[in-house]
C-alpha positions as CSV (number, residue, x, y, z in Angstrom):
1,M,-42.5,-214.3,-115.5
2,T,-46.1,-215.6,-114.8
3,D,-47.0,-212.2,-113.2
4,D,-49.5,-210.3,-115.6
5,A,-48.7,-207.2,-113.4
6,A,-45.4,-207.4,-113.8
7,F,-45.4,-208.2,-117.5
8,A,-47.5,-204.9,-117.7
9,D,-45.4,-202.8,-116.3
10,L,-42.4,-204.0,-118.8
11,L,-44.5,-203.6,-121.8
12,E,-45.6,-199.8,-119.8
13,T,-41.6,-199.2,-120.1
14,L,-41.9,-200.4,-123.8
15,Y,-44.6,-198.1,-124.9
16,G,-44.2,-195.5,-122.8
17,G,-40.2,-195.5,-123.7
18,L,-41.5,-194.3,-127.9
19,T,-41.8,-190.8,-127.4
20,R,-38.7,-190.3,-124.9
21,S,-35.0,-189.8,-125.7
22,P,-33.0,-192.6,-126.1
23,P,-36.3,-194.4,-126.6
24,W,-35.0,-197.9,-125.6
25,E,-33.1,-198.0,-122.9
26,D,-35.4,-197.9,-119.9
27,F,-37.2,-200.9,-121.5
28,L,-33.8,-202.6,-121.8
29,K,-33.0,-201.8,-118.1
30,A,-36.6,-202.9,-116.9
31,L,-35.9,-206.3,-119.5
32,A,-32.3,-206.7,-117.9
33,A,-34.0,-206.9,-114.3
34,T,-36.6,-209.0,-115.0
35,T,-34.4,-211.7,-116.4
36,D,-31.6,-211.4,-113.9
37,T,-29.3,-210.4,-117.3
38,T,-25.8,-208.8,-117.5
39,F,-26.9,-206.7,-120.0
40,A,-30.1,-206.7,-122.8
41,T,-29.2,-205.1,-125.7
42,M,-30.6,-203.5,-129.2
43,L,-29.1,-203.2,-132.4
44,I,-30.8,-201.7,-135.2
45,G,-29.7,-201.3,-138.9
46,R,-30.1,-201.8,-142.4
47,G,-29.2,-205.6,-143.4
48,C,-28.3,-208.0,-141.1
49,A,-25.0,-206.9,-140.7
50,G,-25.0,-203.4,-140.7
51,I,-25.4,-201.4,-137.0
52,D,-27.0,-197.6,-137.0
53,A,-28.2,-197.7,-133.8
54,H,-26.5,-200.2,-130.8
55,V,-28.3,-199.5,-127.1
56,T,-26.6,-201.4,-124.0
57,P,-27.5,-199.4,-121.2
58,G,-25.1,-200.2,-118.2
59,A,-22.6,-201.0,-120.2
60,D,-18.4,-199.7,-120.4
61,P,-18.4,-197.3,-123.5
62,E,-15.1,-199.2,-124.5
63,R,-16.4,-202.2,-124.8
64,T,-19.4,-201.1,-126.8
65,Q,-17.2,-199.5,-129.4
66,Q,-15.1,-202.9,-129.3
67,Y,-18.6,-204.7,-130.5
68,R,-18.8,-202.4,-133.5
69,Q,-15.3,-202.8,-134.3
70,I,-15.7,-206.4,-134.9
71,S,-18.8,-206.2,-135.1
72,E,-18.6,-208.3,-138.6
73,A,-17.2,-211.3,-136.8
74,D,-20.4,-212.1,-135.1
75,P,-21.5,-215.2,-135.8
76,F,-24.7,-215.1,-133.8
77,V,-26.8,-212.8,-136.4
78,G,-29.5,-213.9,-138.9
79,L,-31.8,-215.7,-136.7
80,P,-34.9,-217.1,-137.9
81,E,-37.4,-213.9,-137.4
82,G,-39.4,-213.5,-134.4
83,Q,-37.9,-216.9,-133.1
84,V,-36.5,-217.5,-129.7
85,V,-32.4,-218.8,-130.0
86,S,-29.4,-219.5,-127.8
87,F,-26.2,-218.9,-129.0
88,S,-25.0,-222.5,-128.0
89,D,-27.7,-224.1,-130.1
90,F,-27.0,-221.7,-133.0
91,V,-23.7,-221.4,-133.1
92,N,-21.5,-223.8,-135.0
93,H,-17.8,-221.7,-135.3
94,I,-17.3,-218.5,-132.9
95,P,-14.4,-216.9,-135.1
96,A,-11.0,-216.3,-132.8
97,R,-11.6,-212.5,-133.2
98,F,-15.0,-213.1,-131.9
99,R,-14.2,-215.9,-129.1
100,D,-11.5,-212.8,-127.9
101,W,-14.3,-210.6,-127.4
102,M,-16.3,-212.6,-125.8
103,D,-13.7,-213.6,-123.5
104,G,-12.5,-209.9,-122.8
105,A,-16.5,-208.9,-121.8
106,R,-16.9,-212.1,-119.9
107,T,-19.5,-213.6,-122.0
108,G,-20.7,-216.5,-120.6
109,Q,-24.2,-217.4,-122.7
110,I,-26.7,-215.5,-124.9
111,L,-30.2,-215.1,-126.0
112,G,-31.1,-213.5,-129.0
113,I,-34.7,-212.7,-131.1
114,D,-34.0,-211.1,-134.8
115,L,-37.1,-209.3,-136.1
116,Y,-37.5,-208.0,-140.1
117,R,-39.5,-204.8,-140.7
118,E,-39.5,-203.1,-143.7
119,P,-38.1,-202.3,-146.4
120,D,-34.7,-203.8,-145.1
121,I,-34.7,-202.9,-140.8
122,S,-33.1,-205.9,-139.0
123,V,-33.7,-205.3,-135.0
124,R,-31.4,-207.6,-132.9
125,L,-32.4,-208.0,-129.0
126,R,-29.7,-209.6,-127.5
127,L,-29.8,-210.6,-123.4
128,T,-26.2,-211.7,-122.1
129,R,-25.0,-213.1,-119.0
130,D,-21.6,-213.4,-117.7
131,D,-19.8,-216.8,-117.4
132,S,-20.6,-216.9,-113.1
133,S,-24.2,-216.6,-114.0
134,E,-26.7,-219.5,-114.3
135,D,-27.9,-220.7,-117.7
136,F,-30.8,-219.2,-119.2
137,G,-33.9,-221.2,-118.6
138,D,-37.2,-222.2,-120.2
139,G,-38.9,-218.9,-118.2
140,E,-36.5,-216.3,-120.0
141,K,-37.1,-217.9,-123.4
142,A,-40.6,-217.0,-123.0
143,L,-40.6,-214.1,-121.7
144,L,-38.9,-213.4,-124.7
145,E,-41.4,-215.3,-127.0
146,R,-44.1,-213.6,-124.9
147,L,-42.9,-209.9,-126.0
148,V,-42.1,-210.6,-129.6
149,P,-45.5,-209.5,-130.8
150,H,-45.2,-206.2,-128.8
151,L,-41.9,-205.7,-130.1
152,R,-43.2,-206.1,-133.3
153,I,-45.6,-203.2,-132.9
154,A,-43.7,-201.4,-130.5
155,L,-41.2,-200.8,-133.9
156,D,-43.3,-199.9,-136.8
157,L,-44.8,-197.0,-134.4
158,H,-41.2,-196.1,-133.6
159,A,-40.4,-195.7,-137.2
160,R,-44.0,-193.8,-137.4
161,L,-43.1,-191.6,-134.8
162,T,-39.7,-190.5,-136.3
163,T,-40.6,-190.6,-139.7
164,T,-43.4,-188.1,-139.2
165,Q,-41.2,-185.8,-136.8
166,A,-38.7,-185.5,-139.8
167,E,-41.2,-184.9,-142.3
168,S,-42.6,-182.4,-139.9
169,Q,-39.1,-180.6,-139.8
170,L,-38.4,-180.2,-143.1
171,F,-41.7,-179.2,-144.2
172,S,-41.3,-176.4,-141.3
173,S,-38.2,-175.3,-142.1
174,A,-39.3,-175.1,-145.8
175,M,-42.6,-173.3,-145.2
176,A,-40.5,-171.1,-143.6
177,D,-38.8,-169.6,-146.7
178,L,-41.7,-169.8,-148.8
179,A,-43.3,-166.6,-149.5
180,V,-46.6,-167.6,-147.7
181,A,-46.8,-165.9,-144.2
182,T,-48.3,-168.6,-142.2
183,L,-50.1,-167.9,-138.4
184,I,-51.8,-170.5,-136.5
185,L,-54.2,-168.7,-133.9
186,D,-56.4,-169.7,-131.1
187,R,-60.3,-168.8,-131.0
188,D,-59.6,-165.0,-129.1
189,G,-56.7,-164.3,-131.8
190,R,-53.5,-165.5,-130.0
191,I,-50.4,-166.2,-132.2
192,M,-49.0,-169.7,-131.4
193,R,-47.1,-170.1,-134.2
194,R,-45.6,-168.0,-137.1
195,N,-43.4,-169.1,-139.4
196,A,-40.5,-165.7,-141.0
197,V,-42.6,-164.7,-143.2
198,A,-45.6,-163.7,-141.1
199,A,-42.6,-162.6,-138.4
200,R,-41.7,-159.9,-141.3
201,M,-45.0,-159.1,-141.9
202,L,-46.2,-158.2,-138.5
203,E,-42.8,-156.2,-137.7
204,D,-43.9,-154.1,-140.6
205,G,-47.3,-153.2,-139.2
206,G,-49.2,-152.2,-142.2
207,V,-52.5,-154.1,-142.1
208,L,-51.3,-156.8,-139.8
209,A,-49.6,-156.6,-136.4
210,E,-49.1,-158.1,-133.5
211,Q,-50.2,-156.6,-129.6
212,G,-49.6,-158.1,-126.5
213,G,-49.6,-161.7,-128.7
214,R,-52.4,-161.5,-130.3
215,L,-52.9,-160.5,-134.4
216,E,-54.2,-156.8,-134.4
217,P,-55.7,-155.8,-137.6
218,R,-54.8,-152.2,-138.4
219,T,-57.8,-151.0,-140.7
220,H,-61.5,-151.7,-141.0
221,A,-61.3,-154.5,-143.8
222,A,-58.2,-156.8,-141.8
223,A,-60.7,-156.1,-138.5
224,R,-63.9,-158.0,-140.7
225,A,-62.0,-160.4,-142.5
226,I,-59.9,-161.7,-139.4
227,N,-63.2,-161.3,-137.2
228,Q,-65.3,-163.4,-139.5
229,I,-62.8,-165.7,-139.5
230,L,-62.2,-166.3,-135.9
231,S,-65.9,-166.4,-135.5
232,H,-66.6,-168.6,-138.2
233,P,-64.0,-170.8,-139.2
234,P,-63.3,-173.2,-141.7
235,V,-64.9,-176.9,-140.6
236,P,-62.3,-179.1,-140.5
237,G,-60.9,-180.4,-143.9
238,E,-62.1,-177.2,-145.7
239,E,-60.6,-173.7,-146.2
240,S,-62.1,-170.8,-147.1
241,Q,-60.2,-167.7,-149.1
242,F,-60.1,-164.2,-148.1
243,E,-58.8,-161.2,-149.3
244,V,-57.5,-158.2,-146.9
245,A,-57.2,-154.3,-148.9
246,T,-54.3,-152.6,-148.0
247,P,-53.4,-148.6,-148.4
248,N,-50.9,-148.5,-151.0
249,G,-50.6,-151.6,-153.6
250,P,-52.2,-155.1,-154.4
251,P,-54.3,-157.0,-151.9
252,L,-53.1,-159.9,-149.5
253,H,-54.7,-162.8,-150.3
254,G,-55.4,-165.4,-147.8
255,R,-56.9,-169.0,-147.2
256,A,-57.9,-170.4,-143.5
257,R,-57.8,-173.8,-142.6
258,A,-58.9,-175.2,-139.2
259,V,-56.4,-177.1,-137.2
260,P,-57.3,-180.4,-135.2
261,S,-57.1,-179.5,-131.3
262,S,-54.5,-182.7,-131.0
263,A,-51.8,-180.9,-132.9
264,Y,-51.4,-177.7,-131.2
265,G,-53.6,-178.4,-127.8
266,D,-57.5,-177.7,-127.1
267,G,-56.7,-174.0,-127.4
268,A,-55.4,-174.3,-131.4
269,W,-58.4,-172.9,-133.7
270,V,-57.6,-171.6,-137.0
271,A,-54.2,-171.6,-139.8
272,L,-54.3,-168.6,-141.8
273,F,-52.0,-168.0,-144.9
274,L,-51.5,-164.9,-146.4
275,A,-49.6,-164.1,-149.6
276,D,-46.6,-161.3,-148.8
277,P,-46.9,-158.5,-151.6
278,T,-43.7,-156.7,-150.2
279,R,-41.8,-160.1,-150.8
280,P,-39.2,-160.4,-153.9
281,A,-41.8,-162.7,-156.1
282,G,-38.3,-164.9,-157.4
283,P,-35.4,-164.7,-159.4
284,S,-35.6,-164.2,-163.3
285,S,-35.6,-166.2,-165.6
286,D,-31.9,-165.5,-166.8
287,T,-30.4,-165.6,-163.3
288,L,-31.7,-169.3,-163.2
289,R,-30.2,-170.2,-166.5
290,D,-26.8,-169.1,-165.3
291,R,-27.3,-170.6,-161.9
292,F,-28.1,-173.8,-163.0
293,Q,-27.7,-174.3,-166.4
294,L,-31.3,-174.7,-167.4
295,T,-33.0,-174.2,-170.9
296,R,-35.2,-171.8,-171.2
297,S,-37.8,-174.0,-171.3
298,E,-36.9,-174.9,-168.0
299,A,-36.1,-171.9,-166.5
300,A,-39.7,-170.9,-167.6
301,L,-41.1,-173.9,-166.0
302,A,-38.6,-172.8,-162.6
303,L,-40.4,-169.4,-162.4
304,R,-43.8,-170.6,-162.6
305,L,-43.2,-173.5,-159.3
306,A,-41.2,-171.2,-157.4
307,E,-44.6,-168.5,-157.5
308,G,-46.3,-171.0,-156.0
309,A,-47.9,-172.5,-159.3
310,A,-48.7,-176.7,-159.3
311,L,-47.2,-178.6,-162.0
312,A,-50.3,-179.4,-164.2
313,D,-51.5,-175.6,-164.1
314,A,-47.9,-174.5,-164.9
315,A,-47.6,-176.6,-168.2
316,S,-51.2,-175.4,-168.9
317,E,-50.1,-172.0,-168.6
318,L,-46.5,-172.9,-170.5
319,D,-49.1,-174.3,-172.9
320,I,-47.0,-177.6,-172.7
321,A,-48.2,-181.4,-172.7
322,Y,-47.8,-182.7,-168.7
323,N,-45.6,-185.3,-169.4
324,T,-43.2,-182.7,-170.7
325,A,-43.8,-180.7,-167.2
326,R,-42.5,-183.8,-165.6
327,S,-39.8,-184.3,-167.8
328,H,-38.4,-181.0,-167.5
329,L,-39.1,-180.9,-163.6
330,R,-36.5,-184.1,-163.6
331,A,-34.1,-182.9,-165.2
332,I,-34.4,-179.1,-162.9
333,F,-33.7,-181.4,-160.0
334,A,-30.9,-183.0,-161.8
335,K,-29.6,-179.7,-161.8
336,T,-30.5,-178.0,-158.9
337,G,-29.6,-180.7,-156.6
338,T,-33.1,-181.2,-155.1
339,H,-35.5,-184.2,-155.1
340,R,-39.2,-182.6,-154.0
341,Q,-40.6,-179.6,-155.1
342,V,-41.3,-177.9,-152.0
343,Q,-37.0,-178.1,-151.7
344,L,-37.2,-176.8,-155.4
345,V,-39.2,-174.3,-154.4
346,T,-37.2,-173.0,-151.4
347,L,-34.1,-173.2,-153.3
348,L,-35.5,-170.4,-156.0
349,R,-37.3,-168.7,-153.3
350,A,-33.5,-168.2,-151.7
351,V,-32.1,-167.5,-154.9
352,G,-34.5,-164.8,-155.5
353,D,-33.8,-163.1,-151.9
354,E,-30.1,-162.9,-153.0
355,Q,-29.1,-159.2,-153.1
356,P,-26.1,-158.4,-156.0
357,I,-22.8,-157.4,-154.5
């Protein structure tokens, strides 16, 4: 392909498809059409042989499944990174199982590229033609060589996008169960997002409620605090702390942070984090010891973490060395089956919310 406009169209399907599900189909369809190829395939996995994703638009699902079953016999793997290689030039011996599959699929020739991404991801791009088609020529090889740097960039971008999405879903799920009411507001006080704790707080309608989709302060103290935040939000990267008096209990302790407009659209304004004094503080020490077989010291540390303390602060409160606290935390992780502090706190909060039978 020498037409720059046509090549730009191909790149548009490559980069534009990263946010679609599935992400590679449009690009592979366009690549197959451009190269007059029967199928364009992308195989993604760990190491040279493993396959986690197999994308071949238009292929017979039964043939795809057959390939998965005999993929370990595929001799066309482990190509030099980033080099365009033909099957006939690379393979000296074809295992009988793979030869039978090629004959059944009428696969006459294959052109491929292998790309290796950190930490151990292997990506195989394959163009296949049936035995009635012409051989691949210099034009197809030159096109694939031109695509290589773009494929590397697209694969890294897709990995970053999927990782960020997965982390966002994990943290959102965890935050939904923590004893912190989280609200995202626009500049008019309209509620754009809330977690489960905030929803319960608004339903209770104490000092804060929802009216017509907006946050409605129910007391003069709450109105002053919220109006001050909406009219003078913290600058990006900083936060402001505030309190809202309650009629019959401790005040709400809150923090406000500016929300980047790109995160929720141009209407986003500020995020509020409010401690809910009506939510159970967490499990008891005895409950943790019985439930997870924690020692007294481990249970004491776990309780501080469940209350929202950072590990260093918890160590200081318990008058133990920070390294000792880290050792206790590793033991707590092992006994509770968690791996991160946010997972641990979510689990401990859930234990604290359990009601006796």
